[in-house]
N, C-alpha and C positions, 0 to 999 in steps of 0.2 A: 263266470265263476265255476270252477270244477268242484265237485263234492266227492267225498269218499265215505261210504257207509260201512262202518266197522261191525254193525249188527249182523251182517250177512256172512262174515268170515268165521271160520271154525276157531273154537277156543284153543289156545296154544300157538296160533299163527303169529309170526313176528312181522310187524309192519314198519313203516318209516320211522326213523329216529330210534330204532331198536326197542320199540314198544311192543308189548305182548298183548294179544287179545285174551281177555278174561271175562268172567261173568261178573257184572256189576252187583255188588251187595245191596245197593240201594233200590234199583228198579228191576234187577234180575235179567236185564238184556245184556248182550255181549257188547264189549267196548274195548278200546285201546287204553291200557293203564298208562297214564302220563304222570310220572313221578314228579317231574319239575313243576307242573301246574297243580299237582295234588287233586287230580280228577280223573274220572273215567269218561273218555270221549267216545260218543256213539256215532256222530257224524261230524266231519270237519270240512270246511271249505277253503279253497286256495285260489288265489289270483295273482297274476304277474303285474307288478307296479314298477314305476321308474326306479325305486330303491331296491327292488328285488322281489322275491316271492313272499306274499303275505298268507299265512296259514292261521285260521281261527277256528275254534270249536263252534259248531252250530248247535249241536245237541250234546249235552254232557251232564254228568252228576258229580257234585263235590261231596266227599264224605262228611257226615255229620260228626262234629267233635263235641264231646260233652264238656261242660264247664270245668270239671275236675281234670280232664285230660289237657285242656287248654292251660290251666293254671300250672300243671306239672311241666308242660313244655316251656312255659315262660320262666319257671324257676331254673330249668336246665340252661336256658340261654343267658339269663341274667346273672 
């Protein structure tokens, strides 16, 4: 397994899948902002499998969503 440590990259750098390195508001470390997964990825691992490349976050933070924000988001969807 290969790993990529985004905590060592400078803020503002652009990495794979057009993700930008930002300061995580949860733990204050640097990480790649992954909008699709709604998380800040600090370290990710990748390995080649028969079906292709598998990329998974090893160390990441998900933003905390308050109850009222969750309810508002559900109202917009429904």
